[in-house]
VOVEX-970004 format. One record per residue (C-alpha): x, y, z. Coordinates in pm, whole numbers, padded with zeros to 5 digits, always signed. Layout:
REM VOVEX-970004
XYZ...
END
This chain:
REM VOVEX-970004
+09532+09250+02903+09510+09251+03306+09443+09581+03472+09682+09550+03770+09573+09908+03900+09230+09779+03946+09323+09468+04115+09530+09672+04363+09250+09917+04443+09021+09622+04514+09268+09505+04785+09315+09835+04937+08923+09898+04959+08888+09549+05120+09170+09618+05374+08996+09954+05458+08659+09790+05510+08816+09517+05735+08997+09780+05927+08676+09989+06005+08485+09663+06095+08773+09567+06351+08780+09900+06501+08395+09889+06554+08420+09548+06694+08688+09634+06940+08499+09935+07058+08181+09741+07105+08378+09488+07313+08535+09753+07523+08196+09918+07588+07973+09600+07642+08236+09343+07788+08555+09485+07893+08395+09806+08060+08112+09780+08312+08056+10167+08316+07732+10140+08122+07609+09845+08311+07679+10021+08646+07491+10324+08499+07184+10115+08399+07202+09915+08713+07231+10239+08927+06903+10362+08777+06714+10043+08858+06900+09891+09163+07071+09989+09487+07310+09738+09623+07326+09809+09991+07606+09649+10194+07517+09497+10512+07805+09487+10758+07845+09189+10987+07884+09232+11365+08257+09150+11474+08314+08851+11712+08282+08932+12086+08590+08882+12311+08566+08738+12674+08831+08621+12925+08887+08271+13038+08596+08287+13302+08360+08426+13025+08373+08776+13148+08280+09013+12848+08576+09225+12738+08483+09357+12411+08141+09363+12238+07955+09573+11963+07736+09888+11968+07526+10005+11672+07671+10291+11466+07570+10473+11153+07734+10602+10858+07621+10839+10590+07678+10718+10225+07636+10922+09907+07593+10815+09539+07744+11101+09346+07554+11049+09028+07219+11088+09216+07330+11379+09438+07456+11608+09171+07244+11918+09116+06971+11796+09364+07102+11908+09694+07031+12197+09912+07384+12229+10064+07309+12483+10347+07012+12272+10454+07221+11962+10455+07505+12122+10656+07267+12242+10911+07116+11902+10945+07445+11753+11025+07589+12048+11205+07883+12085+10977+08035+12364+10793+08000+12419+10413+08384+12429+10385+08395+12069+10541+08120+11946+10295+08300+12092+09999+08641+11932+10117+08491+11606+10187+08309+11574+09849+08630+11665+09677+08824+11408+09870+08572+11125+09757+08608+11229+09397+08991+11230+09436+09114+10910+09297+09458+10942+09446+09277+10956+09791+08989+10723+09688+09116+10482+09406+08794+10290+09425+08568+10574+09342+08273+10550+09114+08000+10794+09076+07752+10511+09046+07840+10323+09375+07794+10418+09753+08076+10628+09898+08121+10696+10265+08064+11069+10340+08075+11061+10732+08119+10780+10983+08022+10680+11338+07707+10910+11389+07562+10890+11743+07198+10780+11799+07107+11157+11857+07271+11274+11524+07129+10995+11325+06771+11039+11470+06782+11404+11357+06916+11344+11022+06686+11049+10944+06393+11285+10967+06535+11496+10673+06692+11230+10478+06409+11241+10207+06528+11605+10134+06872+11483+10028+06875+11276+09716+07170+11050+09683+07243+11028+10056+07158+10711+10250+07217+10561+10601+07447+10263+10645+07417+10067+10979+07718+09914+11109+07857+09820+11466+08153+09970+11661+08361+09815+11929+08289+09885+12298+08503+09783+12606+08371+09679+12920+08656+09832+13122+09006+09996+13099+09225+09687+13118+09439+09487+12857+09461+09759+12599+09779+09619+12434+09616+09275+12425+09282+09363+12288+09411+09621+12042+09158+09847+11839+08971+09876+11520+09002+10164+11275+08932+10261+10924+09114+10071+10658+09413+10230+10470+09510+10235+10116+09755+09955+10170+09497+09743+10346+09249+09762+10044+09537+09671+09802+09625+09368+10027+09280+09229+10057+09006+09298+09812+08740+09212+10075+08794+09582+10202+08653+09899+10043+08695+10252+10159+08513+10323+10484+08559+09964+10618+08709+09888+10936+09008+09657+11032+09182+09564+11327+09506+09770+11385+09646+09630+11703+09658+09345+11932+09396+09053+11898+09191+09269+11681+09462+09276+11416+09602+08921+11472+09258+08740+11438+09090+09008+11187+08976+08721+10945+08797+08527+11225+08648+08841+11394+08523+09030+11092+08273+08769+10947+08139+08802+10598+07965+09114+10457+07612+09078+10312+07442+09244+10010+07081+09353+09974+06950+09452+09627+06678+09706+09631+06467+09820+09335+06423+10181+09240+06181+10383+09030+06256+10643+08785+06281+10903+09053+06537+10707+09255+06287+10609+09520+06319+10265+09687+06036+10031+09579+06137+09720+09753+06376+09407+09725+06474+09275+09390+06272+08944+09331+06183+08933+09703+06551+08901+09798+06627+08606+09609+06969+08723+09518+07039+08885+09859+07336+08782+10060+07294+08760+10432+07595+08891+10655+07781+08626+10846+07896+08764+11196+08238+08697+11318+08350+08425+11541+08359+08487+11913+08704+08461+12095+08783+08333+12451+09115+08458+12575+09330+08278+12843+09345+08618+13025+09213+08628+13373+09044+08978+13396+09090+09005+13779+09447+08913+13752+09511+09160+13460+09342+09446+13640+09557+09370+13956+09888+09369+13744+09804+09707+13597+09740+09831+13938+10061+09733+14080+10256+09871+13776+10116+10215+13798+10394+10488+13787+10639+10239+13667+10799+10135+13335+10812+09753+13263+10597+09441+13217+10446+09165+13380+10375+08819+13208+10187+08528+13359+10158+08190+13182+09974+07874+13248+10267+07622+13228+10058+07313+13134+09905+07489+12834+10106+07791+12740+09804+08013+12795+09863+08380+12880+09707+08459+13212+09799+08816+13233+10025+09042+13015+10075+09397+13142+10276+09666+12979+10339+09978+13173+10239+10238+13099+09930+10120+12942+09617+10300+12787+09243+10300+12810+09124+10091+12492+08814+10322+12511+09027+10605+12396+09101+10429+12062+08723+10445+11932+08510+10711+11804+08584+11043+11650+08862+11125+11914+09070+10819+11816+09301+11015+11589+09396+11292+11849+09434+11029+12134+09661+10825+11917+09860+11116+11825+09902+11225+12190+10012+10880+12286+10259+10854+12006+10426+11163+12105+10447+11045+12476+10800+10985+12556+10694+10705+12784+10556+10522+12498+10231+10388+12619+10138+10214+12284+10453+10003+12317+10386+09660+12429+10707+09594+12642+10597+09255+12722+10690+09118+12388+10886+09427+12243+11094+09527+12525+11441+09371+12504+11631+09376+12838+11923+09198+12996+11752+08923+13220+12000+08951+13508+12017+08681+13757+11717+08507+13641+11918+08381+13356+12142+08179+13599+11873+07898+13604+11929+07831+13230+12314+07834+13301+12259+07568+13591+12056+07353+13371+12338+07371+13100+12642+07318+13329+12477+07030+13516+12355+06850+13182+12696+06879+13029+12874+06737+13326+13062+07062+13392+12916+07055+13749+12747+06812+13971+12560+06852+14301+12876+06821+14503+13074+07079+14285+13180+07378+14458+13334+07707+14348+13492+07978+14566+13355+08326+14606+13558+08590+14755+13317+08878+14704+13304+08772+14338+13479+08590+14050+13845+08691+14023+14083+08538+13762+14373+08664+13557+14306+09032+13663+13924+09006+13593+13687+09080+13878+13306+09030+13883+13159+09142+14201+12926+08952+14435+12764+09000+14775+12894+08829+15089+12781+08465+15145+12930+08128+15246+13215+08010+15030+13301+07768+14862+12931+07709+14732+12753+07444+14545+12469+07468+14286+12157+07479+14498+12276+07750+14752+12434+07945+14454+12089+07965+14310+11940+08054+14635+12178+08337+14725+12225+08426+14346+12613+08366+14354+12775+08547+14063+13105+08373+14094+12956+08020+14078+12811+08089+13734+13113+08267+13606+13327+07959+13701+13095+07734+13536+13099+07905+13202+13472+07940+13232+13528+07570+13274+13274+07486+12996+13423+07702+12744+13785+07589+12850+13716+07217+12840+13922+07071+12549+13844+06705+12640+13469+06767+12582+13489+07031+12298+13760+07055+12038+13749+07416+12010+13630+07725+12192+13385+07781+11898+13248+07427+11957+13180+07494+12328+13034+07823+12264+12779+07682+12001+12698+07405+12236+12615+07651+12497+12411+07841+12252+12211+07539+12151+12072+07485+12502+11965+07859+12512+11785+07828+12175+11613+07517+12291+11476+07724+12574+11319+07959+12333+11582+08244+12364+11718+08435+12054+11407+08357+11849+11039+08450+11835+10821+08235+12055+10543+08277+11814+10271+08435+12047+09942+08538+11868+10006+08910+11885+10185+09141+11637+10527+09302+11702+10707+09022+11900+11089+09071+11919+11339+08796+11934+11598+08924+12187+11977+08828+12130+12168+08518+12222+12533+08543+12076+12713+08246+11934+13090+08175+11833+13051+08364+11505+12915+08667+11670+13218+08705+11884+13456+08610+11606+13322+08907+11425+13299+09140+11729+13638+09070+11890+13838+08869+11631+14036+08691+11904+13862+08615+12223+13865+08361+12516+13623+08251+12791+13706+08547+13004+13599+08791+12715+13235+08674+12746+13203+08568+13114+12928+08844+13177+12684+08634+12975+12678+08367+13254+12508+08611+13490+12248+08747+13229+12456+09059+13137+12678+09158+12851+12524+09080+12509+12223+08883+12647+11883+09049+12578+11541+08873+12636+11184+08986+12629+10960+08959+12945+10775+08696+12764+11084+08470+12723+11172+08517+13094+10825+08404+13189+10844+08116+12949+11178+08008+13107+10970+07998+13449+10719+07782+13262+10991+07541+13132+11136+07495+13491+10778+07440+13625+10711+07168+13362+11070+07024+13425+11177+07053+13065+10909+07134+12821+10675+07418+12710+10398+07524+12482+10418+07828+12262+10258+08105+12455+09930+08217+12312+09656+08477+12419+09343+08310+12258+09214+08011+12443+08915+07907+12203+08783+08030+11867+08403+07983+11804+08368+07707+11531+08738+07694+11462+09025+07481+11607+09328+07652+11762+09652+07665+11556+09849+07322+11581+10156+07513+11677+10002+07618+12007+09903+07253+12083+10263+07117+12025+10489+07042+12316+10849+07160+12289+11114+06949+12457+11418+07147+12581+11773+07034+12624+11859+06935+12971+11852+06636+13201+11572+06572+13470+11818+06592+13741+11931+06929+13624+11577+07056+13647+11529+06918+13985+11844+07076+14115+11731+07431+13970+11370+07376+14120+11548+07304+14455+11745+07613+14424+11450+07836+14351+11245+07687+14636+11532+07748+14867+11545+08118+14736+11167+08151+14836+11235+08011+15193+11548+08195+15279+11726+08353+14992+11670+08647+14775+11296+08583+14739+11264+08540+15130+10993+08812+15123+10765+08652+14876+10410+08599+15003+10267+08254+14944+09995+08180+15175+09880+07808+15152+10106+07697+14869+10470+07656+14793+10655+07906+14575+10969+07892+14371+11146+08198+14253+11460+08370+14131+11527+08742+14140+11729+08940+13918+11919+09266+13927+11978+09385+13562+12262+09651+13536+12214+09932+13280+12345+10277+13234+12107+10420+13500+11957+10268+13806+11944+09877+13806+11642+09708+13664+11425+09494+13914+11343+09136+13765+11170+08842+13919+11081+08495+13773+10904+08222+13953+10602+07970+13954+10369+07811+14214+10244+07574+14343+10587+07389+14331+10436+07032+14307+10157+07109+14052+10237+07449+13892+09946+07664+13777+10108+07985+13697+10453+08092+13584+10534+08462+13602+10794+08716+13508+10804+09080+13648+11037+09342+13501+11049+09703+13655+11275+09950+13472+11508+10126+13714+11344+09949+14007+11683+09850+14183+11706+09506+14344+11490+09226+14237+11342+09197+14599+11225+09565+14585+10969+09551+14315+10992+09226+14137+10940+08989+14428+10634+09163+14581+10455+09210+14258+10514+08850+14126+10414+08683+14452+10092+08916+14489+09999+08811+14122+10035+08440+14205+09838+08475+14532+09562+08645+14328+09541+08363+14065+09585+08067+14299+09352+08181+14585+09122+08402+14391+09182+08703+14617+09446+08867+14818+09438+08853+15210+09362+09199+15385+09728+09244+15472+09843+09149+15110+09580+09389+14971+09730+09658+15192+10082+09583+15062+09931+09600+14707+09782+09944+14760+10140+10050+14887+10313+09918+14588+10053+10086+14366+10131+10424+14526+10496+10384+14490+10605+10557+14176+10945+10562+14023+11072+10903+13901+11195+10885+13542+11384+11147+13346+11093+11254+13135+11052+11615+13183+10726+11643+13002+10530+11514+12734+10609+11604+12367+10345+11826+12208+10253+11846+11852+10464+12164+11820+10752+12001+11965+10726+11730+11720+10706+11988+11428+11018+12172+11569+11207+11845+11592+11110+11758+11229+11211+12110+11119+11542+12081+11297+11593+11750+11143+11501+11882+10782+11750+12197+10839+12036+11946+10974+11976+11727+10665+12009+12031+10432+12307+12156+10609+12468+11817+10585+12384+11804+10226+12540+12145+10154+12853+12062+10357+12881+11735+10129+12844+11941+09821+13120+12188+09948+13359+11905+10029+13302+11737+09678+13375+12079+09525+13693+12134+09725+13803+11791+09631+13742+11859+09274+13920+12186+09290+14210+12038+09463+14224+11763+09183+14211+12021+08914+14504+12217+09087+14710+11914+09113+14652+11832+08749+14750+12178+08645+15069+12170+08865+15136+11833+08710+15124+11978+08360+15332+12289+08448+15592+12057+08618+15597+11841+08299+15644+12140+08058+15931+12286+08285+16104+11938+08281+16065+11931+07917+16235+12278+07878+16516+12190+08109+16568+11878+07912+16585+12080+07572+16826+12324+07718+17055+12036+07827+17038+11869+07498+17091+12215+07289+17308+12454+07512+17400+12714+07242+17088+12934+07162+17095+13157+06859+16891+13472+06835+16661+13533+06567+16740+13796+06301+16445+14010+06392+16542+14016+06770+16909+14100+06679+16788+14403+06471+16555+14545+06735+16823+14511+06983+17058+14732+06780+16781+14999+06721+16729+15010+07113+17104+15060+07171+17136+15356+06920+16843+15529+07078+16998+15498+07408+17321+15658+07283+17141+15935+07118+16950+16015+07445+17295+16028+07621+17448+16284+07361+17170+16513+07359+17211+16699+07669+17569+16797+07596+17480+16968+07260+17204+17151+07439+17456+17284+07696+17712+17374+07415+17431+17586+07234+17329+17766+07542+17687+17881+07612+17737+18020+07263+17411+18224+07297+17526+18386+07627+17862+18484+07463+17659+18672+07200+17463+18859+07429+17758+18979+07623+17911+19119+07315+17617+19329+07241
END
């Protein structure tokens, strides 16, 4: 007979044994293979992996002048597993001139995995960064007294001058998002935050090195592991040469002192940026060292926004500089020719619409229209283009054709400059106006012909328009970096972009801009020894008009195209023309004449009064944040009350509807059954109430009768 109980017991015991073995195997796998905790602990006792940071690439201008270089700096690193229980805290704080509270807080922050996700007590962690030479020397003498602490040498950025803060950018400690996006970085590393430093971070940063050192049982360094066989040497970052001319950049920043706006200069034949000024600017030296955070906060709260690169982020109406693109479009499309003349009686007047213009000869053709900046000519041109049903089937087709020309010139989209934060501006199309107006006609959008209305461009796009006209119909994507050490420039900066427009159209526009410099709106532009082509602009806005200038020189073989935009500067000839012409003279001739230098000093000292009362302080910012929070709470409570009121009204309406329904039902019942019979109980109750009432009425008479009989008895006695 087979014993089935014994057979089942054998299977159970075998299963238990297999389960125990599996658990042990899984645990061993987790400890020895999946987890490296024990390996780190063992390695930390025998080895010290010391990171060697590479030097970042230096940055020079187009002439080789040094703009950004490196200086040695020292960081204090700590290994928590070695420091624990072996440190004289007070002596350590005195050596670094820090408080005990700071020490405790910093150690807690290092151990906090929410602030330092990559924390391990067996690896080096950053305790303090950027020690000066004096601080480093003082601390190094006592370093042997502080087990677990080490000195890490690295480099920090230094700037040779105060110029080009928006272009050069800055370097700061990595954030948690930087670490998550790129495993190259660890807490305490540095990364480019703005400008070129950010855009070319991978080229500038180089490659880290690792030095493996041996330690004895007491943690003392005994030398390199296997004589450095497994060490990795750091690879320095690549050097950058910019297209920027440092002298030209310095002059532009001088001329824009006390003004809001931007200046952009481009080399037409290559697309290289020769100067890019955003005013107000900032000293890049304020963005390094321990004061970086305070300086950045101060500039962030400044209402003039010195950290904003207006050259690529500012979006403005281009004003009359935009008329050059309109002339190319009308002429190329056959809407006008060199003999076409339009009337101008102090402006464009048609069907009750009037666009003003200053006094000049009338009627006028394309070249003098550009020279005198006639508004009426370009309004008529756009009207006839959008109204031409022989050439374009519908208004939408005509509008989209116009937009095609604008887009080909780099408007409405990013040009792709090698700087972060570029804006695209705005060029409307037919769909835009269909959504905005529903029904519209050429007169509804006539203002776009003179660079107003919905048109928005960046100063970079205006300067690029000057480069297109200088090249007679093509451009290269603007870029700041000229050369990268050991690396070829991106292909998109070497590609020629052909724009829409006929050669004759560009020749007519060039002739108009040259005429403007000789006797038109740019007549006061300085150009000693070379020919200049220019176009002014006066962009209307809510306050005082903006002053705009766009031009290039020399006309025959252009070396520089420039755009100047001064917020609330008035007419283009007030600020735009003199600043732009002085910049071109500086670049072409290498210096200013004594007379022009005096003019430059005069413009530098002319400041525009803006509506900023004072700079925002930290308390102002906190107060505004508090007001915003209170307002948000009030709005939330208001919404709650409104919702409660709505619900109460709904309930009231529901109850009313129920009552009305009951009343209606009752009335309907009365109509159907008009004879109402009383219940027996109600009838009996009613009879009893009637008897009681009669009794009450009879009671007073009997009382009177009894009183009368009593009086008679008394009299007889």
